[in-house]
C-alpha positions as CSV (number, residue, x, y, z in Angstrom):
1,I,0.0,0.0,0.0
2,E,1.5,3.3,-1.1
3,R,-1.3,5.7,-0.1
4,I,-3.8,5.7,2.8
5,R,-6.6,8.3,3.0
6,F,-8.1,8.9,6.5
7,V,-11.6,10.2,5.5
8,S,-14.1,12.2,7.6
9,P,-13.2,11.4,11.2
10,H,-15.4,12.9,13.9
11,P,-13.5,15.7,15.7
12,K,-13.8,13.7,19.0
13,D,-11.8,10.8,17.5
14,F,-8.9,13.0,16.5
15,T,-6.6,12.3,19.4
16,D,-2.9,13.2,19.8
17,D,-1.9,9.7,18.8
18,V,-3.9,9.9,15.6
19,I,-2.3,13.3,14.8
20,K,1.1,11.8,15.4
21,A,0.4,8.7,13.3
22,I,-0.7,10.9,10.3
23,A,2.4,13.1,10.7
24,D,4.8,10.2,11.1
25,C,3.5,7.9,8.3
26,D,4.5,9.1,4.9
27,K,1.8,6.8,3.3
28,V,-1.1,8.6,5.0
29,C,-2.4,11.5,2.9
30,K,-2.0,14.9,4.5
31,L,-5.6,15.9,3.5
32,V,-8.0,15.5,6.3
33,H,-11.7,16.0,5.8
34,L,-12.9,17.2,9.2
35,P,-16.6,17.8,9.3
36,L,-17.6,21.1,11.1
37,Q,-21.3,21.5,10.2
38,S,-21.4,25.1,11.7
39,G,-19.0,27.6,12.9
40,N,-21.4,28.8,15.6
41,T,-21.5,27.0,19.0
42,K,-25.2,27.8,19.5
43,V,-26.1,26.1,16.3
44,L,-23.7,23.2,16.9
45,K,-25.5,22.6,20.3
46,E,-28.9,22.6,18.5
47,M,-27.5,20.1,16.0
48,N,-26.6,17.9,19.0
49,R,-22.9,18.1,18.1
50,K,-20.6,17.3,21.0
51,Y,-18.1,20.1,20.4
52,T,-17.9,23.8,20.4
53,K,-16.4,26.0,17.7
54,E,-13.6,26.8,20.2
55,Q,-12.8,23.1,20.7
56,Y,-12.9,22.6,16.9
57,L,-10.5,25.5,16.4
58,N,-8.1,24.2,19.1
59,L,-8.1,20.8,17.3
60,V,-7.3,22.4,14.0
61,E,-4.5,24.4,15.5
62,K,-3.1,21.3,17.1
63,M,-3.3,19.4,13.8
64,K,-1.6,22.2,11.8
65,A,1.2,22.3,14.4
66,G,1.6,18.6,14.4
67,I,1.1,17.6,10.7
68,P,3.4,19.3,8.2
69,N,1.7,20.3,4.9
70,L,-1.7,19.6,6.3
71,T,-4.7,20.4,4.0
72,L,-8.2,20.6,5.5
73,S,-11.6,20.2,3.9
74,T,-15.0,20.2,5.7
75,D,-18.7,19.9,5.6
76,I,-21.0,22.8,6.4
77,I,-24.8,22.8,6.8
78,V,-26.6,26.1,6.2
79,G,-30.2,26.9,7.2
80,F,-30.5,24.6,10.2
81,P,-33.7,25.6,12.2
82,N,-33.2,28.7,14.3
83,E,-30.0,29.7,12.5
84,T,-30.2,33.5,12.4
85,D,-28.4,35.8,10.0
86,E,-26.0,36.6,12.9
87,D,-25.4,32.9,13.5
88,F,-24.6,32.4,9.8
89,E,-22.2,35.4,9.8
90,K,-20.3,33.9,12.7
91,T,-20.0,30.7,10.7
92,Y,-18.8,32.6,7.7
93,E,-16.1,34.5,9.7
94,F,-15.0,31.3,11.4
95,L,-14.6,29.6,8.0
96,K,-12.5,32.6,6.8
97,E,-10.3,32.1,9.9
98,I,-9.5,28.5,9.2
99,K,-9.3,28.8,5.3
100,F,-10.3,25.3,4.3
101,Y,-9.0,24.0,1.0
102,K,-12.5,22.9,0.1
103,M,-15.9,23.1,1.8
104,H,-18.8,20.8,1.0
105,V,-21.9,22.9,1.6
106,F,-25.3,21.4,2.3
107,K,-28.7,23.1,2.7
108,Y,-30.5,21.7,5.8
109,S,-33.6,19.7,4.8
110,P,-36.0,18.3,7.4
111,R,-36.1,14.5,7.8
112,K,-39.3,13.0,9.2
113,G,-39.0,11.8,12.7
114,T,-36.0,13.9,13.7
115,V,-36.0,16.5,16.5
116,A,-34.8,19.2,14.0
117,A,-37.8,18.6,11.7
118,K,-40.1,19.5,14.6
119,M,-38.3,22.7,15.5
120,K,-39.9,26.0,15.0
121,N,-38.2,28.7,12.9
122,Q,-37.5,26.5,9.9
123,I,-35.4,28.6,7.5
124,P,-36.9,29.6,4.2
125,A,-35.5,28.0,1.1
126,E,-34.4,31.3,-0.5
127,V,-32.4,32.1,2.7
128,K,-30.7,28.7,2.6
129,D,-30.0,29.2,-1.1
130,A,-28.3,32.6,-0.5
131,R,-26.2,31.3,2.3
132,S,-25.2,28.2,0.4
133,K,-24.2,30.3,-2.7
134,R,-22.1,32.7,-0.5
135,L,-20.2,29.8,1.1
136,L,-19.7,28.0,-2.2
137,K,-18.2,31.2,-3.7
138,W,-15.8,31.5,-0.7
139,S,-14.9,27.8,-1.0
140,N,-14.2,28.2,-4.7
141,E,-12.0,31.2,-4.1
142,N,-10.0,29.3,-1.4
143,E,-9.7,26.3,-3.7
144,S,-8.5,28.4,-6.6
145,N,-5.9,30.2,-4.5
146,Y,-4.7,26.9,-3.0
147,L,-4.3,25.3,-6.5
148,D,-2.4,28.4,-7.8
149,E,0.3,27.5,-5.3
150,Y,1.0,24.3,-7.2
151,I,1.5,25.8,-10.7
152,G,4.9,24.8,-11.9
153,K,5.5,22.4,-9.0
154,Q,6.1,18.7,-9.4
155,V,3.5,16.5,-7.8
156,R,3.0,12.8,-7.4
157,V,-0.3,11.6,-8.8
158,L,-2.1,8.3,-8.5
159,M,-3.7,8.0,-12.0
160,E,-7.2,6.7,-11.7
161,E,-9.1,7.2,-15.0
162,K,-8.9,8.0,-18.7
163,D,-10.4,11.4,-19.6
164,G,-10.4,11.8,-23.4
165,D,-6.8,12.3,-24.5
166,Y,-5.7,12.6,-20.8
167,I,-5.4,10.6,-17.7
168,K,-6.6,11.9,-14.4
169,G,-5.9,11.3,-10.8
170,H,-5.3,12.7,-7.3
171,T,-2.3,13.9,-5.4
172,G,-1.8,13.0,-1.8
173,N,-3.6,16.1,-0.7
174,Y,-6.5,15.3,-3.1
175,I,-5.8,17.8,-5.9
176,V,-7.2,16.5,-9.2
177,V,-4.6,16.5,-12.0
178,K,-4.9,15.8,-15.7
179,A,-1.9,14.9,-17.7
180,V,-1.1,13.5,-21.1
181,G,-0.9,9.7,-20.8
182,D,-2.5,6.4,-21.7
183,K,-4.2,3.5,-20.1
184,S,-0.9,1.9,-19.1
185,D,-0.4,4.7,-16.6
186,L,-3.7,4.0,-14.8
187,E,-3.4,2.7,-11.2
188,N,0.2,3.9,-11.1
189,F,1.9,6.9,-9.6
190,V,3.2,9.4,-12.0
191,D,5.2,12.6,-11.3
192,V,3.6,15.5,-13.1
193,I,4.6,19.2,-13.3
């Protein structure tokens, strides 16, 4: 095994020994997808998450200090019941502080039988749409700025599929790369500039 991806751990499971293992093992990818859901402690509590935004930030700072070349992505839910404009702004500012490489943004939708579906103050669809678009715009800007840092640099890519005249795959920090190649390069590592 040449590459191991540790995908979507819950923040509570990210102990010091896990951080050290990721830092020490060259085969473990340095991209961690660490779900946040909201950058507002009040909303996190209403979502029944077992951490605060401060605990999450402390974890991120510990991870950045302990894992060289760490790249972070996350999940965010907008429009959870009772999420005010002020709550959303706090989430937006928190996300700007962390600067995730990529954010997967989801609009809250009620699920029958859940506590949240019975909550008052369900957020209108147009508000969820506006919040989602704003976060996606910010995420796309972050991703573009991050990718610009790799222009002209050599990266190691696990080639995974043919894409027209190109082959396509991912780097260890999950950047999608297209390069000239053929099917014989698939399922192999290729150094690309």
